[in-house]
KOLKOLTOR-451971 format. One line per 10 residues: number of its first residue (from 1); for each residue x, y, z of N, C-alpha, C. Coordinates in Angstrom, 2 decimals. Layout:
N
NUM = X,Y,Z,X,Y,Z,X,Y,Z ~ ...
END
This chain:
337
1 = 70.27,53.76,132.22,71.63,53.21,132.29,72.57,54.26,132.87 ~ 73.26,53.90,133.93,74.20,54.82,134.57,75.48,54.90,133.76 ~ 76.01,56.11,133.62,77.26,56.35,132.91,78.28,56.92,133.87 ~ 79.53,56.62,133.61,80.59,57.30,134.34,80.74,58.71,133.78 ~ 80.85,59.68,134.68,81.04,61.06,134.27,82.50,61.44,134.52 ~ 83.14,61.98,133.49,84.57,62.31,133.57,84.76,63.80,133.81 ~ 85.81,64.15,134.53,86.20,65.56,134.67,86.90,65.99,133.39 ~ 86.55,67.16,132.88,87.09,67.63,131.60,87.69,69.02,131.76 ~ 88.88,69.21,131.22,89.53,70.51,131.33,90.52,70.76,130.21 ~ 91.18,71.89,130.27,92.18,72.28,129.27,93.49,71.59,129.60
11 = 94.03,70.85,128.63,95.28,70.12,128.85,96.38,70.57,127.89 ~ 96.10,71.50,127.01,97.11,72.01,126.10,96.71,73.37,125.56 ~ 97.69,74.26,125.37,97.46,75.61,124.88,98.40,75.92,123.72 ~ 97.90,76.63,122.72,98.74,77.06,121.61,98.33,78.43,121.11 ~ 99.31,79.30,120.90,99.04,80.65,120.41,99.83,80.87,119.13 ~ 99.21,81.50,118.15,99.87,81.82,116.88,99.56,83.27,116.53 ~ 100.35,84.17,117.09,100.15,85.59,116.85,101.06,86.07,115.72 ~ 100.54,86.96,114.86,101.35,87.45,113.73,102.60,88.18,114.19 ~ 103.60,88.16,113.32,104.84,88.88,113.62,104.72,90.37,113.33 ~ 103.91,90.73,112.33,103.81,92.15,111.97,103.05,92.94,113.03
21 = 103.66,94.02,113.47,103.05,94.92,114.45,102.60,96.19,113.72 ~ 101.33,96.50,113.83,100.80,97.71,113.21,100.53,98.73,114.32 ~ 101.30,99.81,114.31,101.15,100.84,115.34,100.15,101.90,114.91 ~ 99.84,102.80,115.83,98.79,103.79,115.57,99.12,104.73,114.43 ~ 100.42,104.91,114.13,100.78,105.85,113.06,100.36,105.35,111.67 ~ 99.89,104.08,111.58,99.35,103.57,110.33,98.19,104.45,109.85 ~ 97.47,105.08,110.77,96.29,105.89,110.44,96.63,107.38,110.28 ~ 97.92,107.74,110.32,98.29,109.16,110.31,97.74,109.92,109.11 ~ 97.73,109.30,107.95,97.29,110.00,106.73,95.89,109.58,106.29 ~ 95.14,108.99,107.22,93.78,108.58,106.90,92.78,109.48,107.61
31 = 91.66,109.68,106.97,90.60,110.49,107.55,89.55,109.57,108.16 ~ 89.47,109.53,109.48,88.44,108.74,110.15,87.16,109.57,110.12 ~ 86.23,109.13,109.29,85.15,110.01,108.86,83.89,109.95,109.71 ~ 83.74,108.92,110.54,82.44,108.75,111.18,82.52,108.70,112.70 ~ 83.33,109.55,113.27,83.32,109.66,114.73,81.97,110.23,115.15 ~ 81.23,109.44,115.93,79.87,109.88,116.29,79.89,110.95,117.37 ~ 81.00,111.04,118.09,81.16,112.10,119.09,82.53,112.73,118.88 ~ 82.58,114.05,118.84,83.82,114.74,118.52,84.94,114.42,119.50 ~ 84.57,114.11,120.74,85.60,113.86,121.75,86.11,112.43,121.73 ~ 85.52,111.56,120.88,85.92,110.16,120.87,87.34,110.03,120.32
41 = 88.15,109.25,121.04,89.52,108.97,120.62,89.59,107.51,120.17 ~ 89.73,107.23,118.86,89.72,105.84,118.39,90.94,105.04,118.83 ~ 91.96,105.73,119.40,93.18,105.05,119.83,93.26,104.91,121.35 ~ 92.16,105.19,122.04,92.19,105.12,123.49,92.45,103.68,123.95 ~ 93.47,103.52,124.78,93.77,102.22,125.37,94.54,101.26,124.50 ~ 94.94,101.69,123.29,95.66,100.77,122.40,96.84,101.47,121.73 ~ 97.97,100.78,121.68,99.16,101.30,121.03,99.48,100.56,119.74 ~ 99.08,99.29,119.66,99.44,98.47,118.51,98.49,97.28,118.41 ~ 98.57,96.60,117.28,97.82,95.37,117.06,98.64,94.51,116.10 ~ 98.34,93.22,116.02,99.09,92.31,115.15,98.30,92.07,113.86
51 = 99.03,91.86,112.75,98.41,91.71,111.44,99.03,90.53,110.71 ~ 98.21,89.59,110.26,98.70,88.47,109.48,99.11,88.93,108.08 ~ 100.03,88.20,107.43,100.42,88.52,106.05,99.22,88.49,105.11 ~ 99.25,89.32,104.09,98.15,89.44,103.15,97.81,88.11,102.49 ~ 98.85,87.29,102.21,98.62,86.06,101.46,98.41,84.83,102.34 ~ 98.38,85.00,103.65,98.14,83.86,104.55,96.64,83.56,104.62 ~ 96.27,82.30,104.42,94.86,81.95,104.52,94.53,81.52,105.96 ~ 93.31,81.77,106.41,92.96,81.49,107.80,93.23,80.06,108.24 ~ 92.94,79.07,107.41,93.13,77.68,107.84,94.59,77.39,108.16 ~ 95.53,78.03,107.46,96.95,77.78,107.75,97.34,78.36,109.11
61 = 96.81,79.52,109.44,97.06,80.09,110.78,96.44,79.20,111.86 ~ 95.26,78.68,111.59,94.58,77.80,112.54,95.33,76.49,112.74 ~ 95.85,75.95,111.64,96.60,74.69,111.72,97.83,74.85,112.60 ~ 98.54,75.96,112.44,99.74,76.16,113.26,99.38,76.30,114.74 ~ 98.30,77.03,115.04,97.85,77.15,116.44,97.47,75.78,116.98 ~ 96.74,75.00,116.18,96.34,73.66,116.61,97.52,72.75,116.83 ~ 98.51,72.81,115.94,99.70,71.98,116.08,100.41,72.28,117.41 ~ 100.51,73.56,117.74,101.18,73.95,118.97,100.41,73.48,120.20 ~ 99.09,73.55,120.15,98.29,73.11,121.29,98.40,71.60,121.49 ~ 98.38,70.83,120.40,98.52,69.37,120.52,99.89,69.01,121.08
71 = 100.92,69.69,120.58,102.27,69.45,121.09,102.35,69.77,122.58 ~ 101.71,70.86,122.98,101.73,71.26,124.39,100.99,70.26,125.27 ~ 99.97,69.62,124.72,99.18,68.67,125.51,99.92,67.36,125.76 ~ 100.92,67.07,124.91,101.64,65.81,125.02,100.93,64.64,124.37 ~ 99.80,64.90,123.70,99.06,63.83,123.05,99.64,63.52,121.67 ~ 99.42,62.31,121.21,99.67,61.96,119.82,98.50,62.49,119.00 ~ 98.74,63.04,117.81,97.62,63.54,116.99,96.51,62.52,116.78 ~ 96.85,61.23,116.77,95.82,60.20,116.58,94.87,60.09,117.77 ~ 95.23,60.72,118.89,94.37,60.67,120.08,93.28,61.75,120.06 ~ 93.39,62.70,119.15,92.35,63.73,119.02,91.16,63.12,118.28
81 = 89.98,63.16,118.88,88.82,62.55,118.22,87.74,63.54,117.79 ~ 87.96,64.84,118.04,87.05,65.86,117.52,87.80,67.18,117.41 ~ 87.52,67.93,116.34,88.05,69.28,116.15,86.87,70.24,116.08 ~ 86.92,71.30,116.87,85.93,72.38,116.80,86.65,73.64,116.34 ~ 86.08,74.34,115.37,86.74,75.51,114.81,85.78,76.69,114.71 ~ 86.28,77.86,115.10,85.57,79.11,114.79,86.54,80.01,114.03 ~ 86.15,80.38,112.82,86.97,81.23,111.96,86.24,82.54,111.70 ~ 86.93,83.61,111.94,86.38,84.93,111.62,87.46,85.67,110.81 ~ 87.66,85.30,109.69,87.01,84.90,108.48,87.47,83.48,108.10 ~ 86.63,82.69,107.45,87.04,81.37,107.00,87.54,81.44,105.56
91 = 88.17,80.35,105.08,88.78,80.36,103.75,87.76,80.60,102.65 ~ 86.61,79.97,102.75,85.55,80.09,101.76,84.25,80.50,102.47 ~ 83.29,81.03,101.70,82.00,81.34,102.31,81.37,80.07,102.87 ~ 81.41,79.00,102.08,80.95,77.68,102.48,81.87,76.67,101.80 ~ 82.36,75.65,102.50,82.11,75.29,103.89,83.07,76.00,104.84 ~ 82.86,75.76,106.15,83.77,76.28,107.16,85.09,75.53,107.15 ~ 86.00,75.96,108.01,87.37,75.45,107.98,87.61,74.16,108.76 ~ 86.63,73.68,109.53,86.91,72.61,110.48,87.49,71.36,109.82 ~ 86.86,70.86,108.78,87.36,69.65,108.13,88.71,69.88,107.49 ~ 88.94,71.09,106.99,90.22,71.43,106.38,91.33,71.44,107.43
101 = 91.06,72.00,108.59,92.04,71.99,109.69,92.34,70.56,110.12 ~ 91.29,69.77,110.25,91.47,68.36,110.62,92.35,67.65,109.60 ~ 92.11,67.89,108.32,92.88,67.25,107.24,94.34,67.72,107.25 ~ 94.55,69.03,107.34,95.92,69.56,107.28,96.76,69.12,108.48 ~ 96.11,68.90,109.62,96.82,68.43,110.82,97.01,66.91,110.82 ~ 96.39,66.23,109.88,96.51,64.77,109.82,95.84,64.07,110.98 ~ 94.72,64.63,111.44,93.99,64.05,112.58,93.02,63.00,112.05 ~ 93.54,61.85,111.70,92.77,60.85,110.97,91.66,60.20,111.78 ~ 91.68,60.36,113.10,90.63,59.76,113.93,89.62,60.79,114.43 ~ 89.68,62.00,113.89,88.86,63.09,114.43,87.72,63.48,113.50
111 = 86.57,63.75,114.09,85.51,64.45,113.39,85.82,65.94,113.41 ~ 85.01,66.74,112.71,85.29,68.17,112.63,83.99,68.96,112.58 ~ 83.87,69.91,113.51,82.67,70.73,113.60,83.04,72.21,113.51 ~ 82.28,72.95,112.72,82.35,74.41,112.77,81.32,74.90,113.79 ~ 81.73,75.80,114.66,80.82,76.35,115.67,80.95,77.86,115.69 ~ 79.84,78.56,115.86,79.88,80.02,115.74,78.87,80.70,116.65 ~ 79.37,81.38,117.67,78.57,82.37,118.40,79.34,83.69,118.40 ~ 80.02,83.92,117.28,80.83,85.11,117.05,81.92,85.23,118.13 ~ 82.10,86.37,118.74,83.26,86.57,119.63,83.25,85.66,120.87 ~ 82.09,85.16,121.24,82.00,84.27,122.40,82.22,82.80,122.03
121 = 82.62,82.53,120.78,82.69,81.14,120.30,83.66,80.28,121.09 ~ 84.78,80.86,121.55,85.72,80.03,122.30,85.09,79.52,123.59 ~ 84.41,80.39,124.31,83.77,79.95,125.55,82.67,78.93,125.23 ~ 81.89,79.20,124.19,80.83,78.27,123.79,81.40,76.89,123.46 ~ 82.49,76.85,122.67,83.10,75.58,122.31,83.68,74.88,123.55 ~ 84.24,75.64,124.47,84.78,75.05,125.70,83.68,74.40,126.54 ~ 82.52,75.06,126.59,81.39,74.50,127.33,80.92,73.20,126.66 ~ 80.75,73.25,125.34,80.30,72.06,124.61,81.29,70.92,124.75 ~ 82.58,71.22,124.56,83.60,70.19,124.65,83.65,69.57,126.04 ~ 83.54,70.38,127.06,83.58,69.88,128.44,82.48,68.86,128.68
131 = 81.29,69.17,128.22,80.16,68.27,128.45,80.24,67.01,127.58 ~ 80.75,67.13,126.37,80.93,65.95,125.52,81.97,65.00,126.10 ~ 83.03,65.56,126.65,84.07,64.73,127.29,83.53,64.13,128.58 ~ 82.81,64.92,129.34,82.26,64.44,130.61,81.38,63.22,130.42 ~ 80.62,63.19,129.33,79.71,62.09,129.08,80.37,60.91,128.37 ~ 81.65,61.06,128.02,82.36,59.97,127.36,82.11,59.89,125.87 ~ 81.43,60.91,125.30,81.15,60.91,123.86,82.43,61.08,123.07 ~ 83.30,61.95,123.54,84.63,62.16,122.98,85.63,62.19,124.12 ~ 86.90,61.97,123.78,87.93,61.93,124.82,88.86,63.13,124.78 ~ 89.33,63.50,123.59,90.25,64.63,123.44,89.78,65.52,122.29
141 = 89.49,66.77,122.60,88.91,67.68,121.62,89.84,68.87,121.41 ~ 90.16,69.13,120.14,90.95,70.31,119.78,90.01,71.45,119.42 ~ 90.18,72.59,120.09,89.39,73.80,119.82,90.32,74.83,119.19 ~ 89.92,75.36,118.03,90.77,76.30,117.29,89.96,77.54,116.94 ~ 90.58,78.70,117.10,89.93,79.96,116.70,90.91,80.82,115.92 ~ 90.37,81.65,115.05,91.20,82.65,114.38,90.36,83.87,114.04 ~ 91.06,85.00,113.88,90.40,86.21,113.41,91.34,86.92,112.45 ~ 90.81,87.24,111.27,91.54,87.98,110.24,90.81,89.29,109.98 ~ 90.88,90.20,110.97,90.19,91.47,110.82,90.71,92.25,109.62 ~ 91.98,92.07,109.26,92.59,92.89,108.21,91.81,92.83,106.90
151 = 91.14,91.72,106.65,90.40,91.58,105.40,88.97,92.13,105.49 ~ 88.57,92.57,106.67,87.16,93.00,106.86,87.04,94.46,107.24 ~ 88.16,95.18,107.27,88.12,96.51,107.85,87.93,97.61,106.82 ~ 87.12,98.56,107.21,87.08,99.87,106.58,87.97,100.74,107.45 ~ 89.19,101.03,106.98,90.17,101.71,107.83,89.78,103.14,108.16 ~ 88.77,103.67,107.49,88.30,105.01,107.81,87.28,105.01,108.95 ~ 86.86,103.81,109.38,85.88,103.72,110.47,86.59,103.80,111.82 ~ 85.96,104.49,112.77,86.62,104.74,114.05,86.96,103.47,114.82 ~ 86.26,102.35,114.53,86.51,101.13,115.29,87.73,100.37,114.76 ~ 88.19,100.70,113.55,89.24,99.89,112.92,90.55,99.85,113.70
161 = 90.99,100.92,114.38,92.26,100.82,115.11,92.23,99.83,116.28 ~ 91.04,99.44,116.72,90.97,98.56,117.89,90.92,97.09,117.53 ~ 91.02,96.74,116.24,90.83,95.36,115.81,92.13,94.77,115.28 ~ 92.49,93.59,115.78,93.72,92.93,115.37,93.47,91.51,114.90 ~ 94.55,90.86,114.44,94.50,89.48,113.95,95.16,88.53,114.94 ~ 94.78,87.26,114.88,95.44,86.25,115.70,94.79,84.89,115.53 ~ 95.45,83.87,116.03,94.90,82.51,116.05,95.38,81.83,117.32 ~ 94.57,80.92,117.83,94.93,80.21,119.05,94.15,78.91,119.12 ~ 94.59,78.03,120.01,93.93,76.73,120.14,94.14,76.19,121.54 ~ 93.25,75.31,121.95,93.44,74.54,123.18,93.06,73.10,122.89
171 = 93.63,72.19,123.66,93.17,70.81,123.68,92.45,70.58,125.00 ~ 91.24,70.03,124.92,90.50,69.67,126.12,90.43,68.15,126.21 ~ 90.57,67.65,127.43,90.54,66.21,127.65,90.20,65.89,129.09 ~ 90.32,64.62,129.43,90.03,64.21,130.81,91.13,64.70,131.75 ~ 90.71,65.17,132.91,91.64,65.65,133.94,91.32,64.95,135.25 ~ 92.14,65.21,136.25,91.96,64.58,137.56,90.61,64.96,138.16 ~ 90.05,64.04,138.92,88.77,64.30,139.57,88.87,65.54,140.45 ~ 87.87,66.41,140.32,87.86,67.65,141.10,88.43,68.83,140.35 ~ 89.07,68.56,139.20,89.58,69.64,138.36,88.74,69.76,137.09 ~ 88.99,70.84,136.32,88.31,71.01,135.05,86.99,71.78,135.16
181 = 86.12,71.52,134.22,84.86,72.25,134.08,83.99,72.13,135.31 ~ 83.47,73.29,135.75,82.56,73.32,136.90,81.13,73.53,136.42 ~ 80.88,74.67,135.81,79.55,74.95,135.25,79.64,76.15,134.33 ~ 78.51,76.52,133.73,78.49,77.64,132.79,77.11,78.28,132.77 ~ 77.05,79.45,132.13,75.77,80.11,131.92,75.86,80.94,130.66 ~ 74.77,80.95,129.89,74.72,81.70,128.64,73.41,82.50,128.57 ~ 73.45,83.60,127.84,72.26,84.42,127.63,72.34,85.06,126.25 ~ 71.21,85.57,125.78,71.20,86.19,124.46,70.14,87.27,124.39 ~ 70.37,88.25,123.50,69.39,89.30,123.26,69.42,89.65,121.77 ~ 68.56,89.03,121.00,68.53,89.22,119.56,68.08,90.60,119.11
191 = 67.62,91.42,120.03,67.26,92.80,119.67,68.48,93.59,119.20 ~ 69.67,93.08,119.58,70.92,93.76,119.21,71.56,93.13,117.96 ~ 70.81,92.34,117.23,71.40,91.52,116.18,72.09,92.32,115.08 ~ 71.62,93.52,114.79,72.16,94.28,113.66,73.30,95.22,114.06 ~ 73.82,95.09,115.27,74.87,96.02,115.71,76.13,95.88,114.88 ~ 76.54,94.63,114.60,77.76,94.37,113.85,77.46,93.33,112.78 ~ 77.62,93.72,111.51,77.37,92.80,110.41,78.48,92.95,109.37 ~ 78.55,91.98,108.46,79.53,92.02,107.37,78.76,92.22,106.07 ~ 79.04,93.34,105.39,78.34,93.66,104.15,79.32,94.20,103.12 ~ 78.97,94.01,101.86,79.82,94.55,100.79,79.43,96.00,100.52
201 = 80.44,96.86,100.59,80.20,98.29,100.30,81.54,98.97,100.03 ~ 81.49,100.19,99.59,82.69,100.99,99.39,83.09,101.58,100.74 ~ 84.34,101.43,101.17,84.76,102.03,102.44,84.44,103.53,102.49 ~ 84.03,104.00,103.65,83.53,105.37,103.79,84.53,106.44,103.35 ~ 85.79,106.21,103.64,86.79,107.23,103.35,87.39,107.13,101.96 ~ 86.86,106.25,101.13,87.44,106.00,99.82,86.61,106.64,98.71 ~ 87.27,107.41,97.85,86.58,108.05,96.74,86.58,107.10,95.54 ~ 85.50,107.20,94.75,85.39,106.32,93.58,84.67,107.06,92.47 ~ 85.18,106.92,91.26,84.50,107.45,90.08,84.07,106.30,89.21 ~ 83.00,106.47,88.50,82.30,105.36,87.86,83.12,104.65,86.80
211 = 84.12,105.30,86.19,84.87,104.67,85.12,86.08,103.87,85.62 ~ 86.22,103.78,86.94,87.27,102.96,87.52,86.66,101.73,88.21 ~ 87.44,100.65,88.37,86.90,99.46,89.05,86.41,99.83,90.46 ~ 85.30,99.25,90.83,84.72,99.56,92.15,85.62,99.03,93.27 ~ 85.88,99.86,94.28,86.65,99.40,95.45,85.78,98.70,96.48 ~ 84.55,98.39,96.11,83.63,97.74,97.04,84.19,96.39,97.50 ~ 84.04,96.10,98.79,84.51,94.83,99.35,83.69,94.53,100.60 ~ 83.69,93.26,101.08,83.00,92.95,102.34,83.73,93.61,103.51 ~ 83.03,94.42,104.26,83.61,95.08,105.43,82.64,94.99,106.61 ~ 83.19,95.12,107.79,82.36,95.18,108.98,81.55,96.47,108.95
221 = 80.26,96.32,109.20,79.36,97.46,109.22,78.76,97.57,110.61 ~ 78.73,98.79,111.12,78.28,99.01,112.49,77.03,99.89,112.50 ~ 76.02,99.40,113.18,74.84,100.22,113.44,75.13,100.98,114.73 ~ 75.49,102.25,114.59,75.98,103.01,115.74,74.95,103.11,116.86 ~ 73.67,103.20,116.49,72.62,103.32,117.51,72.53,102.03,118.34 ~ 72.53,100.87,117.66,72.45,99.60,118.38,73.74,99.33,119.14 ~ 74.90,99.63,118.52,76.17,99.42,119.20,76.27,100.27,120.46 ~ 75.72,101.49,120.41,75.70,102.35,121.60,74.88,101.71,122.72 ~ 73.74,101.11,122.36,72.91,100.45,123.38,73.66,99.27,124.00 ~ 74.38,98.52,123.16,75.16,97.39,123.69,76.19,97.88,124.69
231 = 76.92,98.93,124.31,77.93,99.47,125.22,77.31,100.01,126.51 ~ 76.20,100.70,126.37,75.53,101.28,127.53,75.06,100.21,128.51 ~ 74.58,99.08,127.97,74.03,98.02,128.82,75.01,96.88,129.10 ~ 76.23,97.01,128.56,77.20,95.92,128.64,77.47,95.48,130.07 ~ 77.70,96.43,130.94,78.05,96.08,132.33,76.90,95.36,133.01 ~ 75.71,95.92,132.88,74.53,95.31,133.51,74.29,93.91,132.97 ~ 74.35,93.76,131.64,74.07,92.47,131.03,75.11,91.42,131.43 ~ 76.39,91.80,131.38,77.43,90.84,131.70,77.41,90.47,133.18 ~ 77.23,91.44,134.05,77.20,91.15,135.48,76.03,90.22,135.81 ~ 74.90,90.39,135.14,73.78,89.49,135.35,74.13,88.05,135.02
241 = 74.81,87.86,133.89,75.25,86.51,133.49,76.25,85.95,134.50 ~ 77.21,86.77,134.91,78.24,86.29,135.82,77.68,85.96,137.20 ~ 76.76,86.78,137.70,76.17,86.49,139.00,75.34,85.20,138.97 ~ 74.64,84.97,137.85,73.89,83.72,137.71,74.84,82.54,137.69 ~ 75.95,82.68,136.97,76.96,81.62,136.92,77.51,81.31,138.31 ~ 77.88,82.33,139.05,78.45,82.12,140.38,77.42,81.49,141.33 ~ 76.16,81.92,141.21,75.11,81.32,142.04,74.94,79.84,141.73 ~ 74.97,79.49,140.45,74.88,78.08,140.04,75.97,77.24,140.70 ~ 77.18,77.79,140.68,78.34,77.04,141.16,78.53,77.15,142.66 ~ 77.74,78.03,143.31,77.92,78.32,144.73,79.36,78.79,145.00
251 = 79.81,79.66,144.11,81.14,80.25,144.20,80.99,81.75,144.41 ~ 81.81,82.32,145.27,81.78,83.75,145.53,82.89,84.44,144.72 ~ 82.72,85.73,144.41,83.77,86.43,143.65,85.15,86.31,144.29 ~ 85.19,86.30,145.62,86.50,86.20,146.29,87.14,84.83,146.13 ~ 86.37,83.85,145.65,86.92,82.51,145.41,87.62,82.41,144.06 ~ 87.39,83.41,143.19,87.97,83.37,141.84,89.48,83.65,141.93 ~ 90.27,82.75,141.35,91.72,82.91,141.34,92.23,83.58,140.08 ~ 91.46,83.51,138.99,91.90,84.16,137.75,90.69,84.48,136.90 ~ 90.65,85.70,136.39,89.57,86.19,135.54,90.13,86.51,134.16 ~ 89.49,85.96,133.11,89.91,86.24,131.74,88.66,86.44,130.90
261 = 88.71,87.41,130.00,87.50,87.72,129.22,87.87,88.18,127.82 ~ 86.84,88.22,126.98,86.94,88.93,125.70,87.24,90.39,126.01 ~ 87.87,91.09,125.06,88.19,92.50,125.25,87.71,93.29,124.01 ~ 86.38,93.46,123.88,85.84,94.13,122.70,86.27,95.59,122.58 ~ 86.39,96.27,123.72,86.85,97.65,123.76,87.81,97.79,124.93 ~ 88.47,98.92,125.01,89.56,99.06,125.97,89.13,98.95,127.43 ~ 87.86,99.27,127.73,87.44,99.31,129.12,86.71,98.07,129.60 ~ 86.29,97.20,128.68,85.33,96.15,129.03,85.89,95.13,130.03 ~ 87.06,94.59,129.77,87.62,93.57,130.66,87.71,94.08,132.09 ~ 88.28,95.26,132.27,88.46,95.80,133.62,87.12,96.11,134.27
271 = 86.17,96.63,133.50,84.86,96.98,134.06,84.13,95.73,134.53 ~ 84.13,94.67,133.72,83.46,93.43,134.11,84.12,92.83,135.35 ~ 85.43,92.84,135.37,86.17,92.29,136.52,85.89,93.10,137.78 ~ 86.00,94.43,137.65,85.83,95.29,138.82,84.42,95.21,139.38 ~ 83.43,94.98,138.52,82.04,94.88,138.97,81.85,93.70,139.92 ~ 82.67,92.68,139.77,82.61,91.53,140.67,83.52,91.68,141.88 ~ 84.34,92.73,141.87,85.26,92.94,142.98,86.49,92.04,142.93 ~ 86.84,91.55,141.73,88.03,90.71,141.58,89.24,91.62,141.41 ~ 90.30,91.42,142.16,91.49,92.29,142.05,92.13,92.19,140.67 ~ 92.73,93.30,140.23,93.42,93.32,138.94,94.56,92.31,138.90
281 = 95.14,92.02,140.04,96.25,91.05,140.11,95.81,89.63,139.80 ~ 94.50,89.40,139.75,93.97,88.08,139.43,93.36,88.04,138.03 ~ 93.88,88.87,137.15,93.37,88.90,135.77,94.50,89.25,134.82 ~ 94.20,89.07,133.53,95.21,89.39,132.51,94.47,89.79,131.23 ~ 94.88,90.91,130.64,94.30,91.34,129.38,95.40,91.98,128.52 ~ 95.14,92.03,127.20,96.18,92.44,126.25,95.68,93.46,125.24 ~ 94.66,94.22,125.61,94.07,95.14,124.64,95.09,96.14,124.11 ~ 95.96,96.64,124.95,96.89,97.68,124.53,97.82,97.22,123.42 ~ 98.18,95.93,123.41,99.11,95.45,122.38,98.44,94.62,121.28 ~ 97.23,94.09,121.52,96.56,93.25,120.52,95.21,93.79,120.07
291 = 94.55,94.60,120.91,93.21,95.06,120.59,92.18,93.96,120.73 ~ 91.09,94.09,120.00,90.00,93.12,120.00,90.38,91.97,119.07 ~ 90.50,90.77,119.63,90.85,89.57,118.87,89.66,88.62,118.71 ~ 88.46,89.13,118.91,87.26,88.31,118.76,87.37,87.04,119.61 ~ 87.00,85.87,119.06,87.00,84.64,119.85,88.39,84.14,120.18 ~ 89.42,84.73,119.57,90.80,84.32,119.84,91.35,84.97,121.11 ~ 90.69,85.98,121.62,91.21,86.72,122.78,91.49,85.82,123.97 ~ 90.52,85.04,124.40,90.67,84.28,125.64,91.76,83.22,125.54 ~ 91.80,82.38,124.49,92.90,81.40,124.46,94.28,82.04,124.35 ~ 94.41,83.16,123.63,95.70,83.86,123.59,96.08,84.36,124.98
301 = 95.12,84.94,125.68,95.42,85.48,127.01,95.66,84.38,128.03 ~ 94.98,83.23,127.89,95.28,82.09,128.75,96.71,81.60,128.53 ~ 97.11,81.52,127.27,98.47,81.08,126.93,99.50,82.00,127.57 ~ 99.31,83.32,127.41,100.28,84.26,127.97,100.21,84.31,129.49 ~ 99.00,84.18,130.05,98.86,84.18,131.51,99.59,83.00,132.13 ~ 99.51,81.84,131.48,100.25,80.68,131.99,101.75,80.93,131.96 ~ 102.22,81.54,130.85,103.65,81.83,130.73,104.11,82.81,131.81 ~ 103.23,83.70,132.22,103.57,84.72,133.21,103.29,84.28,134.65 ~ 102.80,83.05,134.83,102.61,82.50,136.16,101.30,82.83,136.84 ~ 100.28,83.25,136.06,98.99,83.59,136.66,98.15,82.35,136.97
311 = 98.39,81.25,136.29,97.54,80.07,136.41,98.21,79.02,137.30 ~ 97.45,78.55,138.27,97.98,77.59,139.24,97.03,76.41,139.38 ~ 97.58,75.24,139.58,96.76,74.05,139.77,95.73,74.26,140.88 ~ 94.51,73.85,140.60,93.37,73.94,141.52,92.84,75.36,141.71 ~ 93.38,76.33,140.95,92.82,77.67,140.98,91.53,77.73,140.18 ~ 90.56,78.50,140.65,89.29,78.63,139.94,89.41,79.74,138.90 ~ 89.18,79.38,137.64,89.29,80.30,136.51,87.90,80.64,135.99 ~ 87.63,81.94,135.88,86.37,82.42,135.31,86.67,83.02,133.95 ~ 86.05,82.46,132.90,86.20,83.03,131.57,84.83,83.46,131.05 ~ 84.80,84.62,130.39,83.51,85.13,129.94,83.68,85.96,128.68
321 = 82.63,86.00,127.87,82.69,86.76,126.62,81.30,87.17,126.17 ~ 81.25,88.33,125.56,80.08,88.72,124.78,80.34,88.33,123.33 ~ 79.29,88.31,122.54,79.44,88.00,121.12,78.34,88.67,120.33 ~ 78.68,89.11,119.12,77.67,89.77,118.28,76.49,88.85,118.09 ~ 75.33,89.47,118.15,74.14,88.64,117.95,72.89,89.09,118.70 ~ 72.92,89.42,119.98,74.00,89.59,120.92,73.95,88.40,121.88 ~ 75.07,87.87,122.31,75.03,86.75,123.24,76.14,86.86,124.26 ~ 75.99,86.12,125.34,76.98,86.10,126.42,77.21,84.65,126.84 ~ 78.46,84.29,127.03,78.81,82.95,127.51,79.85,83.08,128.61 ~ 79.66,82.33,129.69,80.60,82.36,130.81,80.75,80.97,131.38
331 = 81.95,80.64,131.85,82.21,79.30,132.37,83.23,79.35,133.48 ~ 83.13,78.40,134.39,84.08,78.23,135.49,84.83,76.92,135.32 ~ 86.13,76.98,135.54,86.98,75.80,135.50,87.87,75.79,136.73 ~ 88.22,74.60,137.19,89.31,74.48,138.17,90.52,74.04,137.38 ~ 91.56,74.86,137.42,92.71,74.67,136.53,93.54,73.44,136.90 ~ 94.15,72.87,135.89,95.10,71.78,136.10,94.65,70.47,135.48 ~ 95.64,69.61,135.26,95.38,68.30,134.65,95.04,67.26,135.71
END
């Protein structure tokens, strides 16, 4: 049976960044205890990051981002028929936040899915949503991401200054023929699976005596040896994924009108872009003011890039991300409704 295939693209954007700005002097009286190389500067490329209030729960930040994206799309909330959510951290261990976000937004006609490929989750959800819309399975899909690093950090670890909080959302729906999703490519290497994990332990720089309550809490744990291998091979691995993507689409690097990516460390976005020969004027990144925002990075940067005039109708947008696990997701879109 032949089906009509619809063009699917981003039709609404919403960003919900915290008001609190945490500058580098927050670490002035802390001892960063595990610098693996004496010359490493944990503040390289970053001046500040945003931090959500201590008592704000992730689903509430996600709901506000989703509300803004729906409003931006011009749709009635009843027109949303699926919600996809990635929370880093979610309200409870189980279940995920998707149904809660759907309920709090009053999206009475929408299903709700939690999706997780860690930092690459936004790109993964965009790929899935594009294909579901293209096949007519769903019509308008709300994608929501958030990251609450503040609750997962060991502030004595050298990576902590580079991690910030944020939430963002997009609405994906049918767009004009010739616009929207073009194609995508994904890859994975499970040999790097233990590089970044969440485990309960006492923060490295914190002293504890047995007759006091334990300061143990869930914190991000880094296997420095595996993380080093990821960084060492990052350029090669990402360029391989991007070249495969461009070959699939029969698109050349010079055809790209805008490049946006995850920004796990200060150099990654620029290195990935430069490896393809894409000019800096055709990209946008926010590491210096936001740091690593996990899966929230790309939708936040798309929102700000649109505000600054980087995005134009019929421009080809390349978005790409790595994610702990280790995985890579990349997609091409032709911008506009």
